[in-house]
N, C-alpha and C positions, 0 to 999 in steps of 0.2 A: 645597059641603063645606068645613068649617072645617079648615084645615091650618096647623100650626106647623112651621117649619123651624129647625134649629139648625146653626150653622157658625161659623167664625172670620170674622165679617163686618166687624169694626172694628179691624183690626190694622195699618192704614196700609200696605197692600200692594195694588197695583193689581188683581192677579188675584183676591185674596180678596174684595175689594169687588165686582168685576164678576161673579164666579160667584154670589155671594149675590143680586145684583140679577137675574141671568138666570133662576135657578130660580124666584124669587118672581114675576117677570114672566111667564114661560111658564105657570106654574100658574094665575095669575090670568087669562091670556088664554083658557084653556080652561074658565073658569067657576067656579073655586074662590076662596074667600076666604082669603087667605094673609097670615100675619105671620111675621117672623123673630123668634125669641126673643132678646131683648136680653140675651144672656149675656156678662158681662164679669168673669170671674174676675181676681184680682189679677195672675196671671202673664201675662195678655194685655193689661195696662194700663200697662206700663212705658215705652211710647214717649212722648217729648216731655215728660218730667218735668224741670222746671227744676232741682230740688234733689236729684236722685238722684246717687249715686256708682257708676259702672259698674264700676270696678276696686277690689277690696277693699284694695289697697296704699295707696290714697288716703283710705281711711275711718279717719282718725286725727285727733286734735285738731290744730288749726291747719292741718295739711296738707289736711284736708277743706275748710276755709274757702277756702284759697288755690286749691284745685282748682276749686271751684264758681265762684269769682270769675273764674278764667281761662276756664271753659267757658261762662259766661253769655252773652257776645255771640253766639257760634256757635249756642247753643241758642235764643236769641231769634229769630235769623234763620231757623232751621229751622221755626219756627212757621208760616211761610208755607206750607210743604208740609202741615202738619197742618190748616190752615184749608181747603185745597183738598179734602182727604179728608173733613173734617167736613161741609163743604157738600154733598158727594155723599151722605153718609149721611143728612143731614137731608132732602134733596130727593128722593132716589130709593129709599131703603130704608124699607119699612113695618115698623116694629119694634113689639114689644109695649110698652105704656105702662110696665110695670114692668121695672126693671133687676134682673137676678139676678147675684149675685156668687159663688155656689158651687152645687155640686150639691145640697147640703143645703137651700139656699133653694128650689131647684126642687122637691125632694121634698116640702117642707113645704107649698108652694102652687103647684103646676104650672099653667101657663097651659092653659086648656081648649081641646080640639080633637078632631075626629073622627079625624084622621090626624096623626102626628108623623113628620117626615122629618129624618134626620141626613145632612148632607152639603151640598155636596161639598167638594173640596179635601183637604188633608192632615190631616183631623181625627183620623185614626188613626195618625199618624206618632209612634211611641213614642220617637223621639229628642227630641221636644218634649213639654212637659207636657200639651198637649191630648190626645195619644194615650194618656195615663194617667189621663184624667179621665172618670169614669163618665157625666157629662152628655152627652158626645159619642157615647155608646152608648145614649142614650135610657133610662137607668136610672131616670129620674124619671117617665117616661110611664106613665099608668094602663094596667093590663093589659087593660082593656076597650076601649081604642082600638087602631087599627092602627098598627104601628111599622115604618117602612121606612128603609132607607139608600138614598141616591141618589148614585152616583158618588163614594162615599167612597174615600179614598186612604191606603194604608199608606206610600207614597212610597219605601220601601226594600225590599230583597229579603227581609228577614225582620223580625219584631218583636224588640225587645230581650228577651234571655233572661229577665230578671227580671220581664217583663210578660206572658209567654205565658199563664200560668194566669189572670191577670186578664182578658186579651183574650178567651180562650176562653169564659170565663164571661159576659162582657158581650155577646158576639156572639149568645148565646142569647136576648137580649132581643127580637130582630127577628123579625117575621112574614115579611118579605120583605127580601132583602139584595142590594144591587148595589154594585159597585165600579167605579172609573174605569179601572184598568189591567188589561187582559186577562191580562198576564203574572203578575198577583197572584192569579189564581184558584186555582192550586195551593197558594199560601200560605194563602188563605182556607179551602180544604178541609182543610189540615193543622191548622187551628185549630178544626175541628169544623163548618164550614159548607160542605158540598159542593153546596149548592143555589144558590150565588151566581151572578150573571150580570154581565157587563161592559157598561157603558153609557158614553155620551159625556159629557164635562164639560158642565155647564149652559150655558156660553157658546155652545155649538154649537146649543142649542135655539132661539136667536134668529137670524134671517137677517141678512145684512149690511144689508139694507134696514131692518130693525128697529133695528139698532145705529145706522144713520145718522140715524134719527129723533131720537136723543138725543145723537148726536155728529156733528152736521152741519157744524160750522165747519171750514174749511180753514186750517191754520196758515201754510203756507209755499208760495211759488211756485218756489223753487229745488229742485234734485234733491238728495236726501240719503240717507245710510245712518243708520239709527237703532240706537243701542246701548242695551240694557237689561241691566245687569250687577248681580248681587246680591252680589258678593264681591270687588270690586276686582281682577278677573282680568287678569293680564298676557297670557294667551292671547287673551282677547277683544280687548284693545288691539291686539295684533299682527295678528290676523285682520281686524279692522275697518279698520285703517289700510291694509293691503294691498289689500283689496277696494275701499275708497274710492279708492285710488290708481288701480287698474286700471279702475274704472268712472267716474272723474272725478266723485266725489260728495263733498259736504260730510258731516261727521260730527256728528250730533246725539245728545245724551245725555238719557235719561229715567229713569236709575237714581235711587235715593233719596239720592244723594250726588254731589258734583261730580267731574268727571274732567278732568284737566289737558290731555289731548290732543285734545279735541273742538273743533269750530268753534262749536257753540252748546250751552249747558248749560241744560236744561229740567228739572232735578232736582225742582223743586217742583210738577210738573204733577199734575193731578187724574186720577182714573180715566178720565174721558171724554176728556181730553187724550191719555191712553195709547192709547185706541182710535183717535182721529183721527190721531195721529202714525204708528201702524203702518199704518193705511189708506193714507196718503199717501206712505209711504216707498218708495224704489226698492229698498231692501235692509234686512233686519233681522238684527242679530247679537245673540244673547242667550244666557243660561243659564237661561231661565225657561220654565216650562210654558205660562203664559198668553200670553206674547209669541209663542210658537210657535203656540198655538191661534188667536190673532187674525191671525197671518200666513197661516194656512190659510184662515180665513174670508174674508180679503180678497185671497187669491191672490197674496201677496207672495213674492218670492225671499228666502230666509233661510238661516241656519245656526244650529245650537245647539251651544254649547260645554259639554263635560262639566264638572260642578261638583266642586270638591275635597272637599266635605263628603259626597259619596257618596249623593245622592238623585237619581240620573239615570234610575232605572227609569221614572219618569213620562214623561220626554221620549222615551226609547228605545221604550217601548210605543206611544206616540202615533205616532211616525214609522214604526215597523214596520207598523202597521195600514194605512198608505197607501203602502208600498213606497218610502219615501224615508229609510230609516235612515242612508244615507250623508251626510245633512245633520247628523248628530250627530258632532262632530269634536273633535279635541284640538289640531289645528294647521291652518295654511292649506294649501290645495292649489288648483291652477288649476281643478279640477272645480267648485269652489264658485261660479265665475263663470257656469256654465251655468244657464239658466232651468229652473225646476221645471215639469214637464209636468202642468198641472192637468187636462188631459183624462183623465189616468189617476187622479189623486187624487180629483177631485170625485165621481165615481160611488161610490167606496168610502166616502168621508166621508158622502155623502147617505144611503147605506144605513144607516150607523151611527146617523145622526140619526133617520131614520124608525123604526128598531128601538127606539131609546131612547124616543121619544115613544109608541110602541105599548106599551112596557113600563110607562110611567107610567099610560097610559090603562087598561091591564088591571089593575094592582095597586090603583089608586084606585077602580075601579068594582066590583071583585070583593067 
């Protein structure tokens, strides 16, 4: 069967890249021909632009030139991280030959498929532009084809008020609809889709053995705590330093920026480095859904720190599913030193994985 997926696959975020790869790889492993639609609207293409002005106060004659000159060395150095992601995209993601820059372009000449799948990750987060883009609701897909969402995420407790009418309308595009967070099912119902189901993120569709096939290299021999921070969190620093002290661990950083308090900065690491470093860590401290997901896959001890921007429903829902919501924290406590009992977690997680695979099998074959 010819399947086209659409997601935020090329935004220089470890989780976004890995979930795109995982869904593509799993569907191909069960006999389908899969391509990711190479959808790159302007609002998703702003990373690593050497000549952009991020703050409008600097966008003035002379001031702009001075700002760009001052930022150039740092931006050139940051291209090392960009190359790591670009290499992953080239080597591991099977993309449509044509690049689409808008939903209008997709409507004019949509890539052909028997089935279109939207998802996974935060494609319906209306705090971001992608949640307001009809392309991520398969508005371009021919009505004669099957249109499915797989593990799409709203990421928040509610959609933006000014988007509700739009989202309600767009959700009617789908023949079958699934979301990633079980706690978002009431929200989905309030938006007119009471038939939705919750499924696991695509990264869980691949076993740790399958992940090891592409992420086999072992980075370090010393014991370390891994930090993955998306917002320069002072809480993460405090918690990581305390846990590292109590457990006598070095601190490594794999965030997209440097952190002054760590022993080893690996901010330019690739998506596969991300998998490897979580796999080999003694402890993981993050505010990331996918750092949490891979910690579960590799049975790591971890904690998740609430994010200030208010998109914590993803992590909360994930942890509640496996009775470890106490790992979502706002401050250090001695209980975080206790190991996670994966004898309890793994059967619950495996059931969700099996149910999600059965969901895909059923909707693709029906």
